[in-house]
Each structure stands twice: as C-alpha cells, then as structure tokens.
N, C-alpha and C positions, 0 to 999 in steps of 0.2 A: 536932464532927463528925469522923468517921473515914472514911478512904478507903483502899482496898487497891490497890496498884500492883504491876506485875510488874518486879522489879529485875533480872531476867535478860535483858530485852529491851534491846539496844543501839540499836535503831532507833526508839525512841519517847521523846520528850521531853514531860514533863508541866509544864503551866503552871497555877499557882493564881492566880485573879483573883476577888476579892470572894467568897471561900469556895467557888468552883466549880473543880473539877479538870478541865482540858481536855487530852486527849492530842493530840500533834502528831507525825505520822510524819515521820521524817527521811529525806532523799534518800540514795541510794547514794553519789553524788558531788555535791558542791556545798557550799553554806553556808546557815546559817539565822541571821539577825540578829534580836535581840530589841530592839524599840523601846519605850522607856518614857516615860511622861509623869506627872509628879508622884510619881515613885517606884513607880508601878504599871505592869504590862505593858499596853501599848496595842495593839500588833500585832506580828506575826511576818512577816519578809520572807525568803523562801526563793529562792535562785538554784540551779537544777538544772544540773549539768554531765554530760557523757557521757564515759566513759573509752573510748578507742579502742585 
C-alpha cells in the first residue's frame, strides 16, 4: 500500500496504525504525547497552551 503525504506541512503529524495513515493536526502552542501499548500507537494526548 502506498500513501502520499505533504512533507512541507509542519503542523501535521501522521500516525500509521494497522496499515492506516491518520493525520493529526498539531497545536500552535502545547504538546502532543504518543501513548503506546504493545509497541503500537494506542492514543494521542494533546495539551493546548495559549501564548500571551
């Protein structure tokens, strides 16, 4: 299977799970934690911050 992704976008993170490509938009400020179980991505946890 072949998938095309935009390598010029710094605001998108791609996760491959069970052969499926899932895009995840990254916040302007904050952090995204990747939680794995059994060596596979289980979920993403995003904390969004605001810059003042």
